C-alpha positions, 0 to 999 in steps of 0.5 A: 501470630506475627511472622518472625524477623527472619521470615520477613527478611526472606519475604522481602528478598523474594519480593525484591527478586520477583520485582527485579525479574519483572523489571528486567523482563520489561527492559529486555522486551522494551529494548529488544522489541518495543523500542526498535520495532514499535518506536514506543513510547514516543511513537506519535512523534514519528507521524506528521500530516499525510502528503497530498497524493497527486491525482494521477496516483488515485487512478488505476495501477497495473503490474505483473510479476510473472514475466518482468519484460518490456515485451509483456508490459507492451502486450498487456497495456495494448490489451487493456487499451483494446478492451477499454480498461483504464490504466494510468500507472505501470509498476515495474517490479523486480527484477528490472535492473542488472542487480538489485538497486544498482538502478541500471536497467537490464536491457535484456528485459527492457531493450533501449530503456530510455526510448521505451520509458519515454514512449510509455510516458508519451502514451500517458502512463506513469512509471513506478519502479521497485527498489529497496535499501539493500546493497547485495553481494549475492542476488537472485534472478538478476542478470548479475548475481555475484556482486561481491566486488560491488558490495565490498567497494561500498562497505570499504568506503563506509557506505553501509550501516554495519560495515561488512555485516550482511543479512539474508533477505528474500532477494539474496544477501547483502548490507544496508545503505547508510542514510545517515552518511552524506557520502553514501547518499551522494553515491546512492543518489548518483546511481538513482539518477540513471532513471530519474533522468528519464522522468520516473514517477515513483518508487515501490519501496519494498519492505527490506528495511525490516531486516536492519539488524546486527548480532550480539554474539550469536543472537540477532538484535534490532540495532545496527551501527550507522555513520551517526551511531547506533540506530534501531530498526524502527528509526532506520525504516523511517529514514528509508521511507522519508529519505527516498520520498523526499529526494524523489520530490526534488526530481519530480514534484508529482513523485510518489512512493508506494510504501507499506502501511500495515503488513505484519500488524504485531511487529509494526502495529503503528505502521511501516512508513511514517504518515508524511512519507506515505502518499500511496500505501499497500498492505503487503502480499496476500494469496489468491484466497478468500480467507486467512489460513486456507490450506495451500499446496507447499509445492506451489511455485507462486509461494516464493516471496510469501514465506516471510509474509504468511498465508492470507487472502482478501480477509487479511487485506481488508483487516490490514487496510482498515487497521491502516485507515484507523491509524490515519493513513489516507491512500491505502490498497492491496494487490487486486486478487492477491499477490500469489498462489494458485490460479485466481478464482474468478469470483475472488478477482471480481469481489477484490476489484470491487472492494479496491474500487472504494479504496484510495489505491486500485492496484491490479497486479501480482502473479497470475493471469492479469490479461482480463480478455484471457479470463472469463467475459464476466470477469472482464466486463465487471472489472472494467466497469468498476475500474472506470468507476474508481477512475471517475471517482478521482475528483471525490477522492482527491478532494478528501485527500487534500482535506486529510492533509489539512487535518481532516479524517482519512479516506477510509474509516472503520465503522460498526459492522463486520469489516464495514467502513466509510469511504469519505463521508458519503459511502458506506462500504461492506466488502464481500470477503466470502464466496457468497452472494449474501451479506449482512450490512449495518447502516449507521444513523441517517438516510441511505440509498443503495448505490446500484439501485438508488430508488429506495431510501433506507432509514438507519441505524438498521441491519439488513441482509440481502444477496448482491449479484456479482455485478453489484457490491454492498455500497450505500450512499448517504442522503445529502451527499455531493459526489464530484466525478470525472465521468468518461464512459457509459459503463457506470450508468452515470454518464457517457463519453460526452461527459468527459472534460466536464465535472459531473456532480452526482447528487443525493438531495436531503430534503431536511437540510442543505449540504456542502462539499469542499471541492479541490482539484490540481487545476484550481488555485484553491478550494471551491464550495459546492452547495446543495439546498 
């Protein structure tokens, strides 16, 4: 029996209504979520090739977030020197200025700042300062907390996107500097010149650009009006990361920005900073825990900045770093032992430092005791050894960074296995992210040697399960590898202090075929081809 014309008419109406609702829902989701946060469907246009990260930025970084004073920085650096633990870069996190992003050093925290900054540089350190895109009317923890006059002046002169519109963020309340307004940029760059004149080496660009928004009635939307018209959150983030990096390079040709690559994967699954504005990246704030979702004390004073980030540990850092590497970011890392929480567990500190040894960025810092000589002897000895190993691998890493810039693969590439990755083509790394000595390792096809005892050749593909004492880590080297190193100490067992100023080649001959490695260094005019027959 055929349906009546009336029934067919009602069916068409219902179908049309259903399709219309689906289309409407898609448009709402697209314009309120996908486009402003993800940048779809043309997101690939955001990313161009990664920059060349300078060699200094591949060495060990150090920072702390419990004191934020010159006195404590001096103390911790002196201790690292006395105990022969390498540090190249110091990050001064917030607060270091009289109010956030006025770029005037708080002399109560850092007396005689120009003298102090230049003194640290003469000692061989690089200095990276924290900043965001916010112009505050109210700030937390700074010397000047009520900045309403400062905010009003910037707003009235048209320097802020959205005029006098303000949002609350984790450091206070304020508006967004308008990167599309030339006059605003002239003012902003003039403020920054206070510290550029002292030769700073980079910005730590924290993630406040994600707050870029406006209100539709009482509903927040991820759009805001700028000097050039309405802009999405995603587009504003790109301005923030690109403009700060590009301007920094005009002041210092070896300038870097420490930017987020991945932090909250669902809202920004394709990454925070564009590749071309991401010379060094980290994956946001984790806690001093082994795995995601561990229960913590709600009264924990170290929780402050983590309310917006979630409660995650080394597993989340590992997951996000491999996600970032899979996207194409090259130099990636995380806060060794996590950003905040209760007391840092000793074995966690060791395992996280070992994992960071085989990342482009070794970022030792955050809340908690970072003076290793005040921790256990075992922690200090192991972390010192792996810090030197990371430092001595800089020639290997830098060569791969240049290759990535020229179209090659990123430094870290996920492979089959539970959080396994290749560190360049030579190393297979299977980080330990549980409080256990045992680890199952999946070795890819080929012949491999255990890095910490290379007497045995292991044929892959294969799976093996074994215990790795705290002094060792699941790292395997491919046969045929050529690993250029700058050996400076005897801690790693590869050489000693007499090796310094010479290029050391750590060779793993493949008897079946010759090997080559394209070597790059800042001192050489072009690449050099290392051959092993």
